[in-house]
N, C-alpha and C positions, 0 to 999 in steps of 0.2 A: 891404499887398502879401497878396495870395491866392495858395494852391499851386494849379496846373493840376493835380498827379498825383488821381488817383482812386482813392479808398481801399476799403476795404470794410465798407460797414457793419456786416456782423454775420461770425463767422467759420464756416466753412462745418461742417455736421455731424460731418463724420469726425474735424473736427480736437477734438469740444468731451469725445465717449466714444467708448468702444469697439465697433464698428457690428458687432456680432453676425451680421447678416444679410450683409453682406459676408465674413465672414469663412467663413458657409457657403458663401457661395456662391464663394467663392476655394477651397474642397475641392470641390466640384462640379465645376468648371471643371477643376480636373485630376486629375479622380479617378483617368484612367487613367495617368498620372503617378506618383501615390499607389501605384496598385495594383501598376503596372511595378517601381516600387523595394522595395515590399513583396514581390512577388512572385521578387524575384533574391534580395533576402536569404533568404528562405525556401529557396530551392533550393540557397544556397551553404550557409545550417545543414546543409542535408539532406547534401550533398557533403561538408562538413566531417567532420560525423558518421560515412559513410560511410567518407572515408578515413585520418581520425585512430586511431593503436593502441588498442585496448579496454584498460583497466585493470581488473585484478582485485584481490580480496581472500580472504586467506586467515585463519584466525582459530585460535589453540589456546588450552585452559584450562589455568591450573595453581593449585596449594594451596597456600599457606605456613602452615605448621601451628605452634604454638606453640611456641617453642623451650625443649628440655630441658637443663639441664647434665648433661654427663655427668663432671662434677668426683668424685675420689676422695671429698670432702664433702659432696655434694649441692650443691643449688642454695643458695647461700648466701643469697639472695632470700626464698624460702621459709624458710630457718630463723629469718628475723626477720618474717614472717608480710607477704611485702611480693610483690605478683603483677607479671610483667614483663608489657609490653604486644606485641602483637606485631607485628614488625619490618617490616610491608607496606612501608611507605612506601620504609624503606632497600633490600628485596628490589628495586623497582622500577629504582631508581637500579643495581641490582648490574646487572638486566637487560639494561639502555642501556649498560652499561661497557664499555671496551676491554676489560678481563677476559672476559667472556662474549662478545661479536660480536667479537673475534678471534681467539679458538678457532672460531667459525664461519666467518668468512672462509677460514680455511686449512685447516679438513674440509670445504669447500662448493668448493671455489675460487671464489669471488667477486670477486677479485681477477682474475682471468681474463675478458678482453671478449674477441668475435666480434662485430665487424659487418661485414656486408656490402655493398656497394657498390651503393647503390640509386637506380631512377630520381627524377627531381623529383617532387616532391608526390604520386606515387602507388606510389611505390616501396615502399613498408611494403606498401599497398594487395593488392597485384599479387604480393609474398611469401604476404602472410598469406591469399589464396585460393589459393594454388596455382594462380598462372596459367602455364603454360608460357610457356616462353622461343620468338618465333617465328622464323621463318629469317630475316628479315633482320638478326635481331640477335644472328645468329654472329660471333663474335670480339670482340663488346662489353662492356666492363668490368662492365657493369650484374649483380644476380644476380636471376632471376625465381624463379618457384613450382618449390618440389622440387627447390632447390640450396643446398646446406647443407653448414659442415666445423665437423669436432669437433675438439675440441684433446686430444689426449692429455698432452702434458707443454708447459710455454713456462717455463724459468727465465731469468731476465735478470739481469744486474750492476747494481747499485743504481741508476747512474746513468742505465738507460734504462729504469728504471722511468716510467710514465707515458707513455712513447714509443712511438708508432704504428706499426707494421709490417703490411707492404701484401705481402699473400702473393696472387700471380697465377698459376693455374691454367695448367698446361704439359700437353704432349702425356704420354698413355699413363701416368697419375700420378706425374708430375712437377710439380714447382710453384718458382718463384722468389720470392726474399726481399727486402724491401727495407725500409731506414727511410724514415719520409713524410717528405720534407722537400721544399724548393722550389732545383733539380729530386729527385726520391726517386733514392736513395741505392743501387743494387742492390750487395747483400749477399753472394749466391750462390745456390743452387739447393738442392733434395733430394728426396726422395721421399717418398711416404706412407707412413705405417707404421714408418720408418726414423726413431731421433732421430740430430738433425743438431745440428754443432754452426757458428756463425757467430760475425764478427765478431770475432776471436782470443779465442773462449770464450766471450763475456759473454752469446752467446744459444744458448740450447740449447732445438732445437725438433724438436718429433714431433706429428706431424696423423696421430690415429688414424683420422680416415674424410676423404672429400671426393668429393662429389656435385657435381659443375660440369663443365661445357663448356672449355675452354681460352678462355683469355682472360677469364674472369671473375677481379671479385677481392674479396680481403676483406682486412678490417682485425683484425691481432690486437694486443693491451696487456694488457700486467702492470701492473696498478694498484698505486702508493703503496699499504700495507697499510692509513697513516690514510685516504685518500682512502677503497679499499673500505667500511672499518669504517664512515665518515661516512656512505656512500650510505647502506647498512644502516639504520644509526641513523634516516634520515631518514625511510624509508620504515616502522619499527616503530614501532608505539603499545601501551604497556602501560598500562593502568586498571583499577583495582580495584573489583571488584562490591560493593554490595550496602551497607549505611548509609551514616550520616554522622554526623558528632560524636565524641566523645573514647570509646575502646573500641568504637568502633562497624564497625572493619573484619572484614569477613568473611575476610580470607587468599586470596579466587580472584583470580586476576588472571586477564586476558583480552591477549592477546598477539593483535595483528592486521599483517599484513604486506601492505602493496603491491604494485603490480607488471604489468608486461605478460606474463610467463611463468609460467602456471598450475602446473610441474613445479616451476620453481625458486622458486617461494613456498612450495609444499609442503615440499620438500626443506632450504629455508632453513629453516621457521619450527620444523618436527621437530628441525632440528640447534641454532636458539636454546631449545627446550624441553630437549633431551638434555642441552647443556651446563652451561644452568643448574641442573641437577637430578645431574652429577655434581659441577659445582665444590662444591654445597652438599652434597653427602657427603663430599669429601674435607674440607671445612671441619671437619664434625662430626668425620671420624674425625682429623683433624691439634690439635683437642684434646684427643681420648682418647690419641694417641700422646703429646703434651706434658706429659701428667698419668702415663702409665706410665713415661716420661723421669724424671720427678720422683723416682716411687716405688722406680724401681732402683737411683736413686742413694744413695737414704735406707738401702737396705735391706742391704746388705754396712756401713754404719758401726754401722747396729743391733744387725745379728749381733758383730758385733765389740766392741760396747760388753757385750753379754749375757753374751758368752763369758767378758769380761774381771771382769764383778759372779760371774758364777758362780764363777769361781776363787779372787776374794779369800773370797766367803763358806765358802766350802770350808775355803780356807788358813788361813781364824780362828775356824771350826768342830775343824779340828785341834788347834791349837793348844790350845784352850781346853776340849777333852775335850768336845766335843758339847753344847756350851750350847740346852739348848732356850728356848722362846719361852712365856712366859706368855699366855694367853687376853689378856691389859689390850694384852701384846703385839701379839700375832695380829688384833684388831682394827684395834692404829693401821696397822698395813701393810696393811689392806684398803682402809683407808680412803686411805691413799697412793696406794696404785695406782690407785683411783677418778678420785680427784685429778690426777694427774698426766697418765692417760689424755686427759683431760677440756682439759688445758693441752696437751698434745701436737696436741690437734684443734685447740685454739684457735689455734694457733703456725701450723697450717697452713691455715687459714679465714685468715688474717692476712695471712699470705703472699698468696693467690689474690685477697683483697679487694682490696688495696694495687694490683692491677695493672687493678681494674677501677674504682673511685673512690678520689675526694679524701680524704686525710685529716680532711676536715671532714665527711664525710657523714653521716648520721647511724646509716645501719646499722655505719660503721665505728666510731664513737664508742660503738655498745650494745656491740660484741664487745667491746671494750676494756676492758669496765665489769664484762663477765664475767669476762674473763681475772684484771683488779684482785684483783675476787674469791675465784677459784680461789688466786690468788698468796697471800693473806689466811688461808683458809681451810688450805692447806701450811704457811704458817708457826706456826698455832697448833696442827698437830700435830708440827712441829718441837720447838712447847715443850714438848710433855707429855710426847716422846722423851726430850727433855732432863732429866725427871725421873725417870726411872726409872732403876734400877743401871747403872753404867758398862757392864758384859759385856750389860746387858740390850740399853742403845742399840746399842752397836755392833753386835749381830746384828740389832738394826731395820732399823738402815741401811742394813747391808747385804742383807736379804733384801728390803728395801725395793726398792734398787738393781736387783736380781733379776728380780722379779713385777713392775717397771715396764717395765723395759727390754724384759722377753718378752711381756707385753701388748700394747706399742705394735708388735714385730716381727711380732706375730702377725696385728695389723690388718693394716697394712701389707703383706702377705703374702694375706692374702685380699682389698685393693683393688688389688691387683697382678691378683688372677686372676679378678676381675669386671672391671676394663676391657681383660684381652685377650679376654674375651668380648664386652666392649661394643664392642670395636675391628673384632673379626668381624661382629659383627653390624651395623654402622651404618647404618643406610638414609634417616637425613638426616632434616628436615622437611618437605620438597618431595616434591608428589606430582604427575604428567602426571593431571590428570585427561580431558579430549580433547586428542589429538592432532589434527593440523594438518588442515583440510577446507578445499578454497578455492572458492567459489563458481562457479557454472556460468554465469551471466550476468553482466557486466561492470557495474565502480559509475561506472565515468566512458568515454566521455561518456553522460551522457543524455539519449536521442536525444530524446525528450518534452519536457526542458525545453530540452534548445539547441535543438529548432525555435519552442517558445514564444518564447525570447528573439531570435533570429533575427529571427521575422514580429513581435513587436513591435517591435525596434534597429529594423527596416524600417521599419514605420508611423511611430514618433517623427521618422527623419530625415528621410519623406518629408512629413511636415507641416513640419515645420519649413523644409525648405526652400520647400514652397507659402509658409508664413506668413511667412519672409522674404522670398521676392520679392514678395509683395502689400504687404509691410510699404516696402521695397526701392521698388517701384513708386506711386510718387507721382503719379503725372500723373491729369488730370482724367478723369474716368470719368461727368460728366452735366451737364446743360445748368445747373440749380441751383450747380454749384461756382460755374459761371464767372457768373451772375448774381449770385449774393451774394460774390461779388469786385468788383462793381459794373461791371461791361460786359455790356451785354443780347445776346444769342444770338437769330441771326436764322434759323438751319438747325440741325439736328441731321442728320449724312450717314450713313447706316451701312455698314457694310464687304462689301462682297460679294465674288463669284471672279472674277466680270468686271473689277473694278477692279483686285483683285491682278493678272491676266493682264496688263494697262495696267499695272500701276505697274514691273513685272517688265518687260516690253518695254522701256519707258522709260529703264530704268536700267542693262539688260543688254546688248538690244538684240540676244535671244537669237532674232529672228525674222528671217530672213534673206531670207526672200521677203514682206517687208512693201512693196517698190515694186507687188504685185500687191492689196496691200488698199487700197482707195479710202480709207476714214480710219480711223484708230481711237477716234474719237470717240465713249463707251459712250452719247452721246442719241441717236446713230443705230445702233448697233447692237441696244441692251437698253432703247427708250425704257420700256418696262415696270418698270425694275429700281427696286426701292427706293430706291437713292440719285440717281437721276434724281427720283423723285418727291419727296424730299426737297431737291432743288434746284430745281425748278417754286414749291415753299413759298416758297424764296428770292428767286426772280424775282417773285411776286407783293410779297413784301414790300421787296424795293427799288424796286420800281414805285411804292410810298407814299412809300419813306424816302428818295428821291432827287428827288422833289416841290419838297423846303426847300432842296435844294442847288444851288451858286450855277451849278454846270456837270454836263456828262453824263459825268463820267471818272469811273469806280470801280478804284479801289487794291487787289489783294488781296495780301496779305503774310503775314508769320507769325514766331512768335518764334525756330523754329530749321529746318532743313533736315530735306525729306522728311517733312512734314505733309501734304502734298496740296493745295499752293496752284495749280500747275497744273492738276490734274483738276477739281478747282473752277473756275479759271478758265474752262477748254477749253468744258467742260459746260455751263457757267453761259452762255457767249456761243452756243453752239450752240442752247440751250433759248430765249432770246432772239432770236436770227436763224430759229426756227422759229416764234414768235407772231408772226412780219412787223417785226421792227426789225433795221435794218441796223445790224448789231454788228463791231467794227474788235480784236479779239484782238490787245496786246502785249506782246510778251517781254521784259522792263526787264531780266532776269537776263541780263546781257552774261559773264558769268564761265562760269555752268553752268548756262544757259535749256534745257531740252529741248521746246517748246512744237512747234516745225516735226517732230517726230518725229510726234505724232499725226497730223498731215496728210500725213505723207509725206514731207516734204521737207527741204531739207537749213540749217545755221544760219550761214551764211554769206549773205552778201547782205542785212543786216536793218539793226536799229535803231543799232548801231555804226556803220555806211558811214553813216546817213541823219543822225546825229549830226556826225559829220568830216567832211560836207560832200563824202562821195565822190558819194555817189548823190542821186537827187531822191526826194519822198514815193512818187509814183508808180510808182518802178521797184523801191519795197521791199514795198508791198502786196502780197499774192498773196490768188489764190483759194481757196477749198475747194470741199467736195462742197454742202453745203450755201451756196445762189444770194445769203442777204443776213449769212454769215459772211465777213470777212476776219480775215488776219491779219498779222503781221510776225515773222519770225523774230530771233530775238538779234544776230545778225552776227558776224562774226570778232572773237575776244576781243581786246581793248584793254588795255594797259599803264593804263588809266588811266579806269576806267567811272563814277567820283565826278566825275572834270573833267567828263566827256559831258555828264553828268547836267543840271551847272549850266550849261554852254552856254546861251545863247540860244537857238542852235537848238531845243534841247528843248519851250522855252515854245511857239515857232514852230509847231512839229509841233504840239504838243497842242493849239494852237488852234484848226489844220486840221481836225486828224481832227475835232473837235469838231463841225463845222462839216460836214463829209461824211456822218458818222453820226451814228445815232439813242443809240447806248451805245459808250464808249471803255473798254475789260477793260483794267487793265495788271497783267500778273505779275510782281512783283519779289520778290527776292532776300530771305533772314530778314533782319530788323531786327537781330537781335542780332548778326549775323555780320558784317554791312557797315551802312552810313548810305545802300544804294541809296535804298531804300523810304522812307524820310524825304523825301530828296529828290524823291523820284515822285510824294510825298503833298500839300508842297505845294502842288505844280503842279492839286491835284484836289479836288474836293467830298466825295468819300464814301473812306472807309478799310474795311475790315472785315478781319479780323484771325483766323486759321485756326489751332485749337488741334488735336494729335490726340487721340483718344482714348488714356489710360492711358500718353500718351510726353511731353506736357508738362506739369508740376506750376503751377501756381499764379504757384508766384513767378517762373517766366518767362514767363508774361500779363503778371505786373504790371511786369515789370523792361521788358519791349517797348513797352509801352503807355505806360510814364514816356518813354524814348527814343524814342518819335513824340510827344511833348504836348511835350518838350522843344524838339524841333525844328518846332514851330507844327503838327503834324498831329492833327485831332482824330480817334479812334477811333471809327465810330461803333457797332459793334456785332463778335459773332464770331462764328465758324461752326466747330461741333466736327466734326470728320471722322472718318470711316473706326469708327465706333461699329461693335463686337462685340455680340452676342446673347451674353452671358454669367451665367452663374447669379450670380454676385458682383454685379454691378449691375443683375440681375434684382430680389436679396434688396436688394440695398441702396439701391435707387434706385424700382424697377420699372416698367423700359422694355416697351412695349407695340409689335407692329408689324404691319401692316397690308401686304398687296401684293395683287395682281390674279396670278390663277392662272391 
C-alpha cells in the first residue's frame, strides 16, 4: 500500500541555517518602525532627564592624627617601645554612628520635612524652574514656582512622629492644619509667625514664612530620630585617602554627601565635620578629666601620709635626743626613695594598663617583671638596714618614709598641674582640612549617559520586536519554498494598491456607490497591473495543464480564509474571457462567498437555490461587463452546504456547465475550515491551491494538500498570491519585477 501524501524532498533553506540576508531585509522593511521606537525612547529619555530632580554632591576633608595619651604616666606603649596604629577605621565608623549623626540631625533639623503638593509628573520641574501659577489654577492645592513654606518650629508627641500634617493656606496669613488620613482630620487653624498648639498640645507649630496663595497645600512632618539618622547615613559616604596595606593609612578622610538641596548638603556636611571634631575634643578632654580626678583622690591621702611620717620622725628624734644619720644610712635612704618612686609609678602604670589590655598581654607581663625587680631591690635595702645599729635602723626607716612620701606627693602635684594645663589646651587629634563644598553641576541624572542608554534601549527593543515578528511569521515568502515542499507553483501574483482597494471593498463594503461602478474586476480596470500580468502567465500555464485533465473544470481553493482565492478566480475568469473563451465563474462558498460584489450583484438567487431545486440553471447564470464571462452567485446561505454539494444535482450542474462553456472556474471555501472544497474537487479535473505571501506557513499547505488527497482530489499546483516587494524577500530570495510604465 502506497501513501498518497506528497512529502518534501528536501527542507527549505530557511530551516537549514540562519538566513542573514532575510534578517537584513527584515530590518530594512521595518526601518521606520525601528526609527520611530528609537526616537520615542530618545525623546522619553530627554523628557525624563529634564523632569527628574537633579542630585548634587558635596564633600569635605578631615584629618585624624595619631592619638597621643595624656595619661600622667605618658603613653604606656611608648614605655615598652610599641607604636600604636592610626585608628582611622574606627573613626570612619564613629563618623557614621548615631552619636555623631544624631547630633547633626538635632542641630540642623533634618527630622523636619516640608513637601509641597505637586502636579503629577511635572510638579517638581515646575517648582524647580520657578514657573508661576496660571490664572486658571487659582484655588488649586498644587504648589507652583516661587511658592514656599518655611517652618520655624514643629514639636510633636512621640506617637505623632512620622505622621504627615497637611497645611492648607488660608486668607490673610492664616492656615488650616489637618492630619493626613482618610478622610483628612482637621485639627485647627493658625496664623503665620505665631506659635500654635493643636491636638490637645501634642502638636506645637510655628510657621516662620508662607508664600503661597489661598488653597495651596504643603505636607509637614517630624520624622522619628532613627529615620532621620538612617536617611542621613544613607546619603553619607566616608572613605580614606591614600595608600593601602598595614600602617599605610594617611588618616585623611573624605566625607561625601548627596542630595537634591545644595544648601542643605553644605549645611549638613559642615555639621558632620564640626560634630566629629567636637566629640573628639570632648573625648580627649574626658581622658584628662579622668586622670586628674584619680590624682586629686590620691593627693589628700599622700599629704596625710607625709604629715604622719614627719611627725613620727620628729617624735623619735626628740626621744633619742637628735640621732644623726651616718653616710651609709643616708645612702640607703636615697636608694629607698628612688626605688619607692619607681614602684609607685609602676603601680599607677599597672592600674592604667589593666583597663587597656588583658593580664596575658606582653606589655603587662613586662611591667610586672620590672615591678618584681624593684620589689627585690627594696627587700635587699631592708636587709642592709637590718644590719645597722638599732637606733640607726629606726631613724633610717622613719626618714625613708618621710622622703619617699614627700617625693611621691610632689610628683602627684606636678602631674596635676600638667593635666590642668592639658585640659585647658585640649585640641584633639582631628583637624578639618576642607570645609564642605557642593559642586555646581548635578551628578545625576547624567543626561548624556541617559540619552545614550535610552537610544540603545529603544534600538534594542525595536530590533527585538522586528526579529520576533520575523521569527513568528513563518508564512511562505517564495515559490522555491512551496516547490521544495513538492508542490509546483503556477504563478506568483504581486500585491498592488488596486488589489488592496478591491479587497477592502469586498470585505467591508465601504464603497456606497458600488451600483454606479460597472465592475470591480481588476483585469478590466488595470489590465497592465503587475498582478494581472502574473495571472496572464497563469492563464497560459493552465492552457497546457488542462489539456491533460479529464474536463474543463478548475477549482480554486486555499488553506485558510483571506488568501485571495476570489481575487484569483474573478480576474483569471476575466482574462480567459478576454482571450475569447466562454467562462463560467461559480461561487461555491455558500457560507461567505462574495464574488457577486465584484460584479455589483446580490448574493441571493444563486448556487444554493440551484442545488436545492428552487431554480433552474438558466435562472442563476448572470452576465458581466465582459461578453464571454458569466457568473453564479453563492445564493442564500443554506444550513447544509456540504449535503447540497453531495447531491446529484451538483454533478448534473457540473456536466451541463462544462458543455455550455469552454472553462468553468469554481471558487471554494478554505479546505482546512470546511470540507466543501474536497467535495467540489472530486467533480473537477484540475485543482489549484492559493497561498498568501507571509501568511500561510508550509505546514498549513501540507495539511490542506493531505486533506484534499485523502478525499481523492489531486492538487495540480499552487499560486503564491499577494507578494510584496520587501527587502527581506529580496535579500533572502532575490525577487525581481517588470512592469509597463
